[in-house]
C-alpha positions, 0 to 999 in steps of 0.5 A: 837589821839584827845585831851580833853585838849586844844591846844594853837596856838601861844607862845606870851604873850596871849598864854603863859598866857593861858598855865601857867593858864591852867597848874597850874589849872590841865589841860595839854595844848599844845602850837604850835608855828610856829617859831623855836626860840623866836624872837622880835615881831613887837611891844609891848615893853611897859609894863604899871603898870597893865601889870607888875602886870599881869606878876607878877601874872603869876610868871614872874618878869620883869626887864626892863628900867624904864619909868615914864612919857609920852612926846607928840611931834607934829612938833616943839612942845611938852609937857610931863605928868607923868604916873599914876605909874611906867612902863617899857620898855622891849623887846618882846624877853625878855618877851616872853622868860620868859613867855614861860619858866614859861609855860613849867615849869608849865607843858605846852607842846611845839611844835616848828616849827609847822605852822597851816594854817587853824582852821580845821587842828586841828579838829582831835587833840583837841576839844578846841583851844586857838587862840593866833596868834597875828596880823596874822590871821588863815584861818577859823577864820579871823578878818574883814578887810574892811578899805579903807585905812588900818593901818599898822605897822613899827618897827625899833630897834636902838642900845643903845647910849648916844644920845638916852639915853639923848633924850628919858630917862625915857619917853614913847614918842608919835610923831604925824604926818599926818595919823600916829604916832610913839611910842618910848621907851628905853628897858632893854639893852638901845636900842630904840624900835620905832614903827609906826602905819600909814595909807597905803596911807602914805607909798604909797605916799613915793613909798612904801619905809619904809626907805624913809618914815622914812627919810622924817618924820625925816626931817619934824619932827625934834625931831623924826629925832634926834631919827633916827640919827643912822638909816642907809641903813642897819638897819632892818625895820619890817612891818606888813600890814592891822592891824585892830586897834579898832576891838574886838571880841564879839562872838565865838563858843564853843571850840574856845577862841580868845585871845590877838590880836585875841580878840581885837586890841588896837591902839598901842599909848595906850601901852596896847597891852601886857596888853590885851594879858595877861588879855585875856589869863589868864581869858580865861583859867580860864573860860575853867577850870571852865566851859570847852569848852562850856564856850567860847562864854560866856567868849568871850562876857564878855571879849569883853565888858571889852576890848571894853572900853579901845579899844574904848577910844584909838581908839577915841584918835588915830582918833583924832590924825590923823588930824592937828586940833586934834593933836593941841587939844591933845597937847593944852589939855595936856599942859593946864591940865597936869593931863589929861595925867595920866587920859588918860593913866588910861582910856586906861588900862584893868583891870589886 
């Protein structure tokens, strides 16, 4: 039976934010989630001050590891700057579990273990879809992937230790290297979430061996190597290919709301992926409640303009950091002008 209420594909932050908002607004959203239990997504362990406010607006009070400053590393050089406001390190498993619970409590339906492969698969079930599949594309609604040397992501979770607590502390760390960078922060249980964004060619040069690449980066970048000290031959390393950093949607069709990474993919060095996910899910749901399925193209254009600004700024910083001269300029600027750090952090946020 075809529904007039929307179906949401994906139970991540964007999908849950949409579900909570829709359910509280009187709709009866149904979430379709391919996993049978909530896992720990590849990246997204950092919650900015604005993301925290977005969660609280949805009725979720996060309790993570306090983060109050940014430290940037390049080789044997580093510099630190305070964040504009207090942030948190929180695992995606903890955040997604809390959000999904809030969505179900608000009245959203949930079907787990459902794999939707093509947008047309839902044509007989609903006339409105909220596409919240994260970095994974759905056939019929693919994002462009034309980069000659595409970006990819790697993620390692290292268990809590006194050494990591002393090294990282209350920082969000950015380790820069040729054709990539790594972000590190501690999470609610003291474990370290290490996410890397790098060019495919860098992994290819290391025999497509993620562990070998990490070990090589650790040897050539001592500060990064110190944080990888507990990496073993059996430590899981997660990977995702062809991440379209910098892309954001500007148009769609009636009945299709693209949210989260399907609305825009901000380079992970900005730490604002969760912020964009929550903001897009909530505002898309508000648009549907106000104007129905026909509102999708208008909302997508508005959100594209809104998200395009922080995504564009973060993309410019990312491209600058890919080259030695650019990395040197970033480190020098942050060292000479400490207030530049908070300014850059604020410029890559999306309005809550």
